N, C-alpha and C positions, 0 to 999 in steps of 0.2 A: 363645194365640198363633197357633194354626193357623186359628181362625175369622177373626182379623183379617187374616191373609194372604189368605185367600179373599175377604174383603170388599174389600180393596185391588185384587185382581185384577179382580173383577167390576166395581168402580168404574171401573178403567182401560178395560175393554172398553166400558162405556157411553159414556164421554167420547170414545173413538175412533169409536164408531158415530155419535155426534151430531155429530162433526167431518165426516163424510162426507155431503156434500150433493151433490145432482145438478148436474152441470156442463153447462150448456147452450151449444151451439155459437153463437157470435156473430160478426158481421162483424169484419174485422181493424181497421177503424176505424168509428167511430160518426157521423161527420159525414154528414149527409144530401144533401150537395150532390154531383150527378153530375160526373164529369170533363168537360172540354171534348172535342170531337171530334178525331179524328186529323187531320193535314194532309198535303198534297202526296202523296196517294195515287196510285200508278201500277200498271197491270196488265200482266203478261207473261202470254200465253197458252201453255199446255203441254198435252200429249197427256192429255185427260180431266181436266185440272186447270188452275188459275191461280195464279201467284205475284203477291202483292200487296205492294209496299213502301210504306211510310209514314213520316211523322215524327209522333212522340208529342207530345201537347200539353204545352207548357211549364208547369212549376210543378205538374202534376197529381199527386196521389197515386195513381199508376196501378199496377194489379195485373196486368192482361193486356189484349191486344187480341183481339177475337173477330170472325171473319167468319162470315156466315150466309147461306144461299141456299135458297129454296124452289123446288124442282125441278118441283113439281106432283104431283098424285095422292098427296098426303100425304107426300111425301118431302122432307126437309130435310136438307142436309148443313152441317156447321159446323166450325170449327177455331179454336184458341186458340194464342196466342203470347205468351210471357212479356215483362214490360217490359224485359228486357235486349236484345230483339231489335228490329229495324225492318222485318221481313218477316213474311208468312204465307202459308202454301200451303193452298189449299182444293181437295180432291180429290173424286171421286165423280160427275163429270159423264159422262153416257152418250151424248151427242151434241154437235153443234156449233152449237146454238141459242144465241140471246143471252138472258142472264139478268141479274137485279138482284142484286147482292151487297150486303148491309148489313155495313158495318164499324163496330164500336163500340170505344170505349175503355171499360174497366171499371175502376172504382176499388177501393180497399181497403175501401170501405164496400159493395161489391158492386153499386153503382149503375152503370147503363149510361149512357153519353153519348147524345146524338141521334145517329142513324146517319149515316154518309157513304155514299151509295148509288152504287155503281159499276156500269156495264154491261160485262159480261164475254162474251167468246165463246171457249171453249175449243177447242182443236185436237181432231181425232178421237180418241176413246179407244183404249187399247191393244187392246182386244178387236176393234176393227174391223181392225187390222193383222193381229192373229193370225188372225182369220177368213179374211182374203184370202190369207194364206200357206198355208191348209190344203191337203194333197195327200193324197188318199185312195186306197189301193190294196187290191184283194182279196188275202188272205194265207191261210196255212195256219191253219184254224180260225177264221177271222174276218176282220178287216180291220186294216190299219196305215195311220196317218196320221202325216205329219210336219208340223212347224209351226215358225214363227219368232216370237219375242216379244221384239223389239228393246229394249223398255222394262224387261224383266225384271219385268213386273207380276205380282201375284198373281191368277191366273186359273184357270178350270176349263174343260175341254174335255169337253163332254158328248155322249154317243153314245146314242140311243134306237133301239129295235127294237120290233116288234110282239110282244105276247105270244100265248099260245095262243087267246085269245078276240078277238084283233084291236085290243087297246088298246095305245097306246104306253106304254113303260115304259123307265126308264133301264137301259141294258145295262152301261154302265161309264162312269166319269168319272176324269179326270186333274187333280190338283191340283198346280200348278206355278208356279214363277217363273223357270224356265230361259229362257235367250235363244233356244234352239233345242233341238229334240229329236223323238223319235218316240213313238208311243203306240199300243198294240195291244189290240185286243179279241178275246178268244179264246172257245172253248167253243161255237161256233155251228155249226149243221148246214150241209152243203155243198149247199145249195139256193138259188136266187135269192130274195132277200129285200130289203125296203126298210129304210133307215136315215135317221135324222134327226140332224144334228150341229150344234152350236151353242157358243158361247163365252160365259162369264159372268165378272163380276168380283166382288169382295167386297161392293160396294154393291148388288148385284142387277141391275146393267145387263147386257142380253143383246144379242148379236149377231143378224144374220139367221140363218135356218134353212136349212142345206144339206140338201136331200133327195136321195138317190141310191139306186139298187138295185145290190147286188153279191152275188156267189156266192162264199162262202168255200170254199177249197181243202180237201180232206179231209186230215186228219191225226189221228193218235192218240199218246198217251203211250206211250213204250217202257217196258214192264213192268219195273220195278226188280227184281222178284223173280227175274229171269233174269240180273242183273248178277253178275260174278265179278271177283275181283281178278286181275290178270295181272302177276305179279312176275318181272322179267327182269334179267339181269346188267346192272350199271351204274345200277340203280335206287337212289335215295336211301334212307337209313335212315329209320325212323319215329321220331317222338318219344313217349317214354313209352308209355302203353297205346294210343296211337291206331292205327287202321287205315284203309287206303284204302276199305274197305266202309262206313266210317262215312259216306260222301259220298253214300250212296243209301239210308239207313235211315229217312228222313223224320223225323229228330230234330234240332230246332234249339235246345232249351233244355238248359243244362248247362255247368258250367265246367271240370270235371276232365278230365284226359286220357282217362279211361275212361268218360266220360259218354255217349259215342256221338254227341255233337253237332258234333264237329269232327275234321278230320284236320290233321296238322302233320308236316312232314319235321324231321329232327333238327338241332340246332345244328351249324353248320359243314359241313352237307351240300352247301351251295353254291347259288348262282343264276347262270346259268339251271339248271333241273333239271326232271324230269318224273315223272308217274305214268302207269300204264296200267290199262286194265280191258276186259273182254269184256262186251258188251251181251247176249250170248246169242242174239241174232238179227242179221240184215243188214237194214239200213234205210236208206231215202233220207231223210236227217235234214232237218227244216225249220227247227228252232230248239232252243235249250236255255236253261235258266235256272240261273244260278249265284248261290248265296247266301254271303255273306261270313260269317266267324266273328263272332259278337255281335249277330246280327239280333235275338235275343230276350234272351238273357243277355249280360252285358258289352258294352253299347253302346259302351263306351270303346275297344273293340278294332276298331271299324269304321274303315275308311279309314286304318289306321296300321299300323306294324310289318310283320308278315309277310303282310298282306292283298295278294293279287296285284293289280297295277295293269295290267300289260301281259302278255299270254300268247298262246299259239297252240294251236289245236286240230288234231290230226292224226287221221287215220283209215287203216284198213288191214283187208284181208281175209286177209292172209298175213304177219303180222309176222315179222321176223327173230328166231329164238329166242335169239339172241346179244344182243339189245337194241339193235341199231343201227337207223338210220332207213331202212334197205333194206326196201322193201314198204310204207312209209308215205307218204301224201300230205297235205300240209298243206290243211285245209279253210278255215281262216279265222284272222285276227289279231283279237285282242279287247283292249279297254282300258275301264277305268272311271275316272271323275272325280267328285269330290264335286259334287252339283248346286249347293250354296251356294257353292263356291269358297273356303270358310273354311280357315284353316290346319289342318294336321294336329293332332289332339287337341281340335279344337272342332267338334262336330257340330250342325248346325241340325236342327229337326224334320222338314224335307223330306229331308235326308241319311239320317235314320233310317228314314223312311217308304219311300223308294226302296230302301233295303237290305233292308227287311223284305219288300217284294214280290218281291225277287229281281231281278238284273240279266239281261235277256233279250237273246239274240243270235240273229240269223237267219243260216241257213247260205246260201251262194250257191246260186242254182237250178240251176247246173251241176255242183254237187258230187256226186262219185259215192256210190252206196250203199256202206256200211262196216259192219263188225261190231265191230271193235276201235277204242277211242279211246285217244289219248295227249294229255295236257294238259301243255304246256311252258311253265313260268313263266318269263318273262325279267326281270321287275322287280317288286318289291314296293314298297309306299308308303314304306317308311323304308330301302330298300336294304339288307335283311337278308340273311343267308346261310342262310335257311330260308324256308318259306311255309306258310300255313295256309288251309283252305277249310272250309266247313260242309256244303253239300248241292248236288247237281245232279239236274236233270231234263231228259230228252231227249224230243223229239217228232218224229214224221215218219210215214212210210209203210213198213211192213213189207214186204219184198220176198219 
Protein backbone atom coordinates (compact mmCIF):
# COMPACT_ATOMS: atom_id res chain seq x y z
CA UNK A 1 0.00 0.00 0.00
CA UNK A 2 2.79 2.41 0.86
CA UNK A 3 4.51 1.78 -2.51
CA UNK A 4 1.24 2.41 -4.37
CA UNK A 5 0.79 5.73 -2.57
CA UNK A 6 4.31 6.82 -3.50
CA UNK A 7 3.75 5.79 -7.11
CA UNK A 8 0.54 7.82 -7.31
CA UNK A 9 2.32 10.86 -5.84
CA UNK A 10 5.22 10.62 -8.32
CA UNK A 11 2.76 10.23 -11.19
CA UNK A 12 0.88 13.34 -10.08
CA UNK A 13 4.12 15.35 -10.02
CA UNK A 14 5.08 14.17 -13.52
CA UNK A 15 1.66 15.09 -14.92
CA UNK A 16 1.87 18.54 -13.29
CA UNK A 17 5.34 19.19 -14.70
CA UNK A 18 4.26 18.06 -18.15
CA UNK A 19 1.39 20.55 -18.05
CA UNK A 20 3.78 23.45 -17.28
CA UNK A 21 4.81 24.76 -20.67
CA UNK A 22 6.58 28.01 -21.45
CA UNK A 23 4.12 30.82 -22.07
CA UNK A 24 5.29 33.22 -24.75
CA UNK A 25 4.16 36.81 -24.81
CA UNK A 26 2.04 37.47 -27.85
CA UNK A 27 0.31 40.58 -29.25
CA UNK A 28 -3.19 41.17 -27.90
CA UNK A 29 -4.53 40.67 -31.44
CA UNK A 30 -3.04 38.64 -34.28
CA UNK A 31 -4.51 40.53 -37.23
CA UNK A 32 -1.53 41.86 -39.19
CA UNK A 33 -3.29 44.97 -40.50
CA UNK A 34 -2.03 48.25 -38.97
CA UNK A 35 -4.64 50.82 -37.86
CA UNK A 36 -5.42 53.89 -39.88
CA UNK A 37 -3.67 57.16 -38.90
CA UNK A 38 -5.14 59.58 -36.37
CA UNK A 39 -7.08 62.53 -37.75
CA UNK A 40 -7.50 66.24 -37.10
CA UNK A 41 -4.27 66.54 -35.09
CA UNK A 42 -3.61 69.98 -33.59
CA UNK A 43 -0.64 71.33 -31.63
CA UNK A 44 -0.47 73.67 -28.64
CA UNK A 45 3.03 74.87 -27.72
CA UNK A 46 4.04 74.73 -24.05
CA UNK A 47 7.18 75.51 -22.07
CA UNK A 48 9.62 72.83 -23.21
CA UNK A 49 6.71 70.69 -24.42
CA UNK A 50 3.80 70.41 -26.83
CA UNK A 51 0.24 69.23 -26.28
CA UNK A 52 -1.28 67.42 -29.24
CA UNK A 53 -4.99 66.72 -29.63
CA UNK A 54 -6.31 64.27 -32.20
CA UNK A 55 -9.21 62.12 -33.27
CA UNK A 56 -8.70 58.37 -33.12
CA UNK A 57 -9.34 56.42 -36.32
CA UNK A 58 -12.89 55.06 -36.52
CA UNK A 59 -13.36 51.35 -36.25
CA UNK A 60 -9.73 50.79 -35.33
CA UNK A 61 -8.72 48.12 -32.84
CA UNK A 62 -6.63 50.84 -31.16
CA UNK A 63 -4.32 50.20 -28.20
CA UNK A 64 -2.61 53.59 -27.83
CA UNK A 65 -1.30 56.65 -29.67
CA UNK A 66 2.42 57.39 -29.67
CA UNK A 67 4.27 60.63 -30.40
CA UNK A 68 7.96 60.55 -31.31
CA UNK A 69 10.48 63.26 -32.06
CA UNK A 70 14.15 63.09 -33.03
CA UNK A 71 15.94 65.98 -31.29
CA UNK A 72 19.26 65.25 -32.99
CA UNK A 73 22.50 64.00 -31.54
CA UNK A 74 20.97 60.58 -30.93
CA UNK A 75 18.29 61.96 -28.60
CA UNK A 76 14.71 60.89 -29.17
CA UNK A 77 11.73 61.78 -26.96
CA UNK A 78 8.43 59.94 -27.09
CA UNK A 79 5.16 59.66 -25.22
CA UNK A 80 2.17 57.33 -25.28
CA UNK A 81 -1.51 57.94 -24.62
CA UNK A 82 -4.14 55.26 -24.09
CA UNK A 83 -7.10 54.79 -26.41
CA UNK A 84 -9.33 56.37 -23.74
CA UNK A 85 -7.77 59.79 -24.37
CA UNK A 86 -7.76 62.23 -27.27
CA UNK A 87 -4.58 64.11 -26.40
CA UNK A 88 -0.90 63.47 -25.78
CA UNK A 89 1.85 65.57 -24.17
CA UNK A 90 5.40 65.38 -25.47
CA UNK A 91 8.09 66.82 -23.16
CA UNK A 92 11.87 67.17 -23.18
CA UNK A 93 12.51 69.98 -25.67
CA UNK A 94 15.55 72.06 -24.72
CA UNK A 95 15.08 74.99 -27.11
CA UNK A 96 12.54 76.73 -29.35
CA UNK A 97 13.60 75.23 -32.67
CA UNK A 98 11.08 73.71 -35.07
CA UNK A 99 10.84 69.91 -34.96
CA UNK A 100 8.96 67.18 -36.79
CA UNK A 101 6.82 65.04 -34.50
CA UNK A 102 5.56 61.71 -35.79
CA UNK A 103 2.18 60.69 -34.44
CA UNK A 104 1.28 56.99 -34.70
CA UNK A 105 -1.84 54.99 -33.95
CA UNK A 106 -0.80 51.60 -32.53
CA UNK A 107 -3.18 48.66 -32.75
CA UNK A 108 -3.71 45.76 -30.41
CA UNK A 109 -1.53 43.76 -32.76
CA UNK A 110 1.24 46.26 -31.92
CA UNK A 111 1.35 47.42 -35.54
CA UNK A 112 1.94 51.14 -36.15
CA UNK A 113 -0.07 53.19 -38.57
CA UNK A 114 1.62 55.39 -41.12
CA UNK A 115 2.74 58.50 -39.21
CA UNK A 116 1.05 61.86 -39.20
CA UNK A 117 3.93 64.36 -39.28
CA UNK A 118 3.42 67.60 -37.37
CA UNK A 119 5.73 70.58 -37.22
CA UNK A 120 6.04 71.87 -33.65
CA UNK A 121 7.81 74.83 -32.09
CA UNK A 122 7.84 74.58 -28.28
CA UNK A 123 8.03 77.60 -26.01
CA UNK A 124 11.25 78.29 -24.05
CA UNK A 125 11.95 75.39 -21.64
CA UNK A 126 11.62 75.93 -17.86
CA UNK A 127 15.40 75.84 -17.36
CA UNK A 128 15.72 79.09 -19.35
CA UNK A 129 13.36 80.92 -17.01
CA UNK A 130 15.05 79.50 -13.91
CA UNK A 131 18.48 80.52 -15.23
CA UNK A 132 17.36 84.09 -15.96
CA UNK A 133 15.92 84.38 -12.43
CA UNK A 134 19.15 83.41 -10.65
CA UNK A 135 20.47 85.95 -8.16
CA UNK A 136 23.86 85.06 -6.64
CA UNK A 137 25.31 86.67 -3.53
CA UNK A 138 28.46 86.19 -1.48
CA UNK A 139 27.59 84.58 1.83
CA UNK A 140 29.18 83.20 4.97
CA UNK A 141 31.23 80.15 4.05
CA UNK A 142 30.23 80.28 0.40
CA UNK A 143 27.47 81.71 -1.74
CA UNK A 144 23.68 81.83 -1.76
CA UNK A 145 21.50 82.05 -4.83
CA UNK A 146 17.76 82.58 -5.16
CA UNK A 147 15.65 81.32 -8.04
CA UNK A 148 12.14 81.19 -9.49
CA UNK A 149 10.68 78.09 -11.13
CA UNK A 150 7.20 79.16 -12.17
CA UNK A 151 6.47 75.86 -13.96
CA UNK A 152 7.44 73.77 -10.88
CA UNK A 153 9.65 71.78 -13.25
CA UNK A 154 11.97 69.07 -11.97
CA UNK A 155 15.36 70.76 -12.38
CA UNK A 156 18.85 70.83 -10.94
CA UNK A 157 20.87 73.94 -10.16
CA UNK A 158 24.56 73.10 -10.46
CA UNK A 159 27.46 75.07 -8.98
CA UNK A 160 31.01 74.28 -10.10
CA UNK A 161 34.28 75.48 -8.54
CA UNK A 162 37.95 74.86 -9.27
CA UNK A 163 39.69 72.05 -7.42
CA UNK A 164 43.26 72.12 -6.08
CA UNK A 165 44.78 71.43 -9.52
CA UNK A 166 42.62 73.90 -11.42
CA UNK A 167 39.95 71.56 -12.82
CA UNK A 168 36.26 72.37 -12.66
CA UNK A 169 34.31 70.12 -10.30
CA UNK A 170 30.78 70.09 -8.96
CA UNK A 171 30.74 71.97 -5.66
CA UNK A 172 27.05 71.34 -4.96
CA UNK A 173 23.76 70.67 -6.71
CA UNK A 174 20.13 71.35 -5.80
CA UNK A 175 17.36 69.02 -6.98
CA UNK A 176 14.02 70.80 -6.79
CA UNK A 177 10.58 71.37 -8.24
CA UNK A 178 9.75 74.29 -5.93
CA UNK A 179 8.28 77.41 -7.52
CA UNK A 180 10.85 79.58 -5.75
CA UNK A 181 13.59 79.17 -3.18
CA UNK A 182 17.17 79.72 -2.11
CA UNK A 183 20.19 77.47 -2.35
CA UNK A 184 23.48 77.86 -0.50
CA UNK A 185 26.90 76.35 -1.12
CA UNK A 186 29.04 76.19 2.02
CA UNK A 187 32.44 75.08 3.25
CA UNK A 188 34.46 77.38 0.97
CA UNK A 189 37.53 79.42 1.88
CA UNK A 190 37.16 83.21 2.26
CA UNK A 191 39.28 84.07 -0.79
CA UNK A 192 38.29 85.32 -4.27
CA UNK A 193 37.42 82.35 -6.48
CA UNK A 194 35.57 81.67 -9.75
CA UNK A 195 32.29 79.77 -10.02
CA UNK A 196 30.20 78.38 -12.86
CA UNK A 197 26.44 77.99 -12.43
CA UNK A 198 23.93 76.34 -14.77
CA UNK A 199 20.51 74.67 -14.74
CA UNK A 200 19.59 71.23 -16.12
CA UNK A 201 16.41 69.22 -16.47
CA UNK A 202 15.70 65.47 -16.33
CA UNK A 203 16.14 65.09 -20.10
CA UNK A 204 19.71 66.41 -19.98
CA UNK A 205 18.91 69.84 -21.41
CA UNK A 206 21.19 72.56 -20.02
CA UNK A 207 20.97 76.32 -19.77
CA UNK A 208 23.77 78.74 -20.51
CA UNK A 209 26.63 78.88 -18.00
CA UNK A 210 26.90 81.84 -15.66
CA UNK A 211 30.55 82.54 -14.83
CA UNK A 212 31.29 84.77 -11.83
CA UNK A 213 33.93 85.45 -9.18
CA UNK A 214 32.94 85.76 -5.53
CA UNK A 215 34.66 85.98 -2.15
CA UNK A 216 32.93 83.89 0.54
CA UNK A 217 32.69 85.52 3.96
CA UNK A 218 34.52 83.91 6.86
CA UNK A 219 32.52 81.74 9.27
CA UNK A 220 33.01 78.71 11.46
CA UNK A 221 30.67 76.26 13.13
CA UNK A 222 30.09 77.10 16.77
CA UNK A 223 31.53 74.20 18.78
CA UNK A 224 28.61 72.21 20.21
CA UNK A 225 30.93 70.83 22.87
CA UNK A 226 30.56 74.18 24.67
CA UNK A 227 26.75 74.22 24.59
CA UNK A 228 24.94 73.94 27.92
CA UNK A 229 21.31 73.71 28.96
CA UNK A 230 19.91 76.92 30.44
CA UNK A 231 16.89 76.00 32.52
CA UNK A 232 14.92 78.97 33.78
CA UNK A 233 11.64 79.64 35.63
CA UNK A 234 8.65 79.28 33.32
CA UNK A 235 10.30 76.79 30.99
CA UNK A 236 8.12 73.86 29.82
CA UNK A 237 8.44 70.38 31.31
CA UNK A 238 10.25 67.78 29.21
CA UNK A 239 8.63 64.65 27.83
CA UNK A 240 9.85 61.27 29.07
CA UNK A 241 13.63 60.94 29.09
CA UNK A 242 14.28 63.68 26.54
CA UNK A 243 16.59 66.60 27.31
CA UNK A 244 17.27 69.93 25.63
CA UNK A 245 20.90 68.83 25.28
CA UNK A 246 19.76 66.19 22.77
CA UNK A 247 19.52 69.07 20.30
CA UNK A 248 23.30 69.33 19.90
CA UNK A 249 24.59 65.76 20.26
CA UNK A 250 24.78 65.02 16.49
CA UNK A 251 22.33 62.12 16.84
CA UNK A 252 19.49 61.81 14.31
CA UNK A 253 18.62 58.11 14.49
CA UNK A 254 16.39 56.59 17.16
CA UNK A 255 12.76 56.51 18.18
CA UNK A 256 12.62 56.18 21.99
CA UNK A 257 12.61 59.24 24.25
CA UNK A 258 15.97 58.15 25.66
CA UNK A 259 17.57 57.55 22.26
CA UNK A 260 19.12 61.03 22.24
CA UNK A 261 17.83 61.74 18.74
CA UNK A 262 15.09 64.22 19.65
CA UNK A 263 13.78 66.59 22.29
CA UNK A 264 10.08 67.06 23.11
CA UNK A 265 8.15 69.23 25.52
CA UNK A 266 5.60 67.47 27.67
CA UNK A 267 1.93 67.01 26.82
CA UNK A 268 -0.09 70.03 27.89
CA UNK A 269 2.96 72.26 28.32
CA UNK A 270 1.42 74.63 25.81
CA UNK A 271 2.18 76.60 22.64
CA UNK A 272 3.69 79.21 22.36
CA UNK A 273 6.60 78.01 24.47
CA UNK A 274 10.38 78.18 24.46
CA UNK A 275 13.69 76.56 25.34
CA UNK A 276 17.02 78.22 26.17
CA UNK A 277 20.67 77.27 25.99
CA UNK A 278 24.16 78.71 26.40
CA UNK A 279 26.53 78.42 23.41
CA UNK A 280 29.52 78.93 25.72
CA UNK A 281 30.92 81.72 23.51
CA UNK A 282 29.72 85.04 22.17
CA UNK A 283 29.33 84.97 18.39
CA UNK A 284 28.16 87.08 15.50
CA UNK A 285 25.84 84.44 14.06
CA UNK A 286 25.57 83.98 10.30
CA UNK A 287 23.14 81.08 10.02
CA UNK A 288 21.83 77.97 11.70
CA UNK A 289 20.40 74.63 10.58
CA UNK A 290 17.34 73.03 12.16
CA UNK A 291 16.49 69.34 11.75
CA UNK A 292 13.01 68.02 12.36
CA UNK A 293 12.32 64.86 14.29
CA UNK A 294 12.08 61.97 11.84
CA UNK A 295 14.84 62.84 9.35
CA UNK A 296 16.42 59.38 9.68
CA UNK A 297 14.04 57.27 11.74
CA UNK A 298 10.25 57.74 11.64
CA UNK A 299 9.82 59.68 8.38
CA UNK A 300 6.09 59.69 9.14
CA UNK A 301 6.75 62.31 11.86
CA UNK A 302 8.12 64.91 9.43
CA UNK A 303 5.94 67.98 8.83
CA UNK A 304 3.30 66.74 11.26
CA UNK A 305 2.11 66.76 14.88
CA UNK A 306 4.63 68.59 17.10
CA UNK A 307 7.07 69.62 14.35
CA UNK A 308 7.56 73.41 14.59
CA UNK A 309 6.15 75.36 11.67
CA UNK A 310 6.54 78.95 12.89
CA UNK A 311 9.01 80.05 15.54
CA UNK A 312 11.34 82.84 16.65
CA UNK A 313 15.02 82.88 17.57
CA UNK A 314 16.05 85.23 20.36
CA UNK A 315 19.52 86.08 21.64
CA UNK A 316 21.00 87.56 24.80
CA UNK A 317 24.23 88.28 26.59
CA UNK A 318 22.58 88.92 29.96
CA UNK A 319 19.32 86.97 30.27
CA UNK A 320 16.91 87.65 33.13
CA UNK A 321 17.46 84.82 35.67
CA UNK A 322 13.70 84.84 36.34
CA UNK A 323 13.02 83.66 32.77
CA UNK A 324 11.33 86.77 31.38
CA UNK A 325 12.17 88.30 28.01
CA UNK A 326 14.05 91.17 29.62
CA UNK A 327 17.57 91.26 28.20
CA UNK A 328 16.61 89.26 25.11
CA UNK A 329 16.44 90.54 21.51
CA UNK A 330 14.56 88.82 18.72
CA UNK A 331 17.01 87.85 16.01
CA UNK A 332 14.68 86.37 13.40
CA UNK A 333 11.33 84.78 12.54
CA UNK A 334 11.37 81.30 11.01
CA UNK A 335 8.87 79.14 9.13
CA UNK A 336 9.02 75.91 7.16
CA UNK A 337 6.59 74.59 4.56
CA UNK A 338 6.54 71.27 2.77
CA UNK A 339 8.26 71.65 -0.60
CA UNK A 340 5.70 69.36 -2.26
CA UNK A 341 2.67 71.12 -0.80
CA UNK A 342 1.09 67.72 -0.10
CA UNK A 343 -1.35 67.33 2.83
CA UNK A 344 -0.06 66.43 6.28
CA UNK A 345 0.76 62.73 6.47
CA UNK A 346 1.83 62.49 2.82
CA UNK A 347 5.53 63.16 2.23
CA UNK A 348 7.08 63.23 -1.22
CA UNK A 349 10.69 62.23 -1.84
CA UNK A 350 11.67 65.91 -2.03
CA UNK A 351 10.06 66.60 1.37
CA UNK A 352 12.18 63.89 3.00
CA UNK A 353 15.35 64.97 1.16
CA UNK A 354 14.96 68.61 2.25
CA UNK A 355 14.29 67.59 5.86
CA UNK A 356 17.30 65.26 5.90
CA UNK A 357 19.58 68.06 4.69
CA UNK A 358 18.21 70.35 7.42
CA UNK A 359 16.34 73.63 7.16
CA UNK A 360 18.81 76.51 6.97
CA UNK A 361 18.06 80.04 8.14
CA UNK A 362 20.33 83.08 7.73
CA UNK A 363 20.56 85.69 10.45
CA UNK A 364 20.14 89.36 9.46
CA UNK A 365 23.49 91.04 8.88
CA UNK A 366 22.68 93.61 11.58
CA UNK A 367 21.92 90.99 14.25
CA UNK A 368 24.06 91.66 17.37
CA UNK A 369 26.60 89.15 18.73
CA UNK A 370 25.02 86.92 21.41
CA UNK A 371 25.91 84.06 23.70
CA UNK A 372 22.53 82.74 24.86
CA UNK A 373 19.82 81.42 22.53
CA UNK A 374 16.07 81.14 23.11
CA UNK A 375 13.83 79.38 20.59
CA UNK A 376 10.15 80.27 20.94
CA UNK A 377 7.78 77.97 19.04
CA UNK A 378 4.53 79.71 18.09
CA UNK A 379 2.87 77.07 15.95
CA UNK A 380 3.32 73.40 15.10
CA UNK A 381 2.14 71.58 12.00
CA UNK A 382 -0.93 70.10 13.72
CA UNK A 383 -1.55 72.79 16.36
CA UNK A 384 -0.43 70.61 19.27
CA UNK A 385 0.16 71.65 22.89
CA UNK A 386 3.78 70.44 22.72
CA UNK A 387 6.65 70.57 20.21
CA UNK A 388 9.58 68.41 19.22
CA UNK A 389 12.92 68.97 17.48
CA UNK A 390 15.93 66.83 16.58
CA UNK A 391 19.15 68.82 16.09
CA UNK A 392 20.56 72.35 15.79
CA UNK A 393 23.85 73.65 14.36
CA UNK A 394 24.98 77.28 14.53
CA UNK A 395 27.58 79.12 12.46
CA UNK A 396 29.20 82.53 12.63
CA UNK A 397 32.20 84.51 13.80
CA UNK A 398 33.32 84.07 17.41
CA UNK A 399 33.88 87.42 19.10
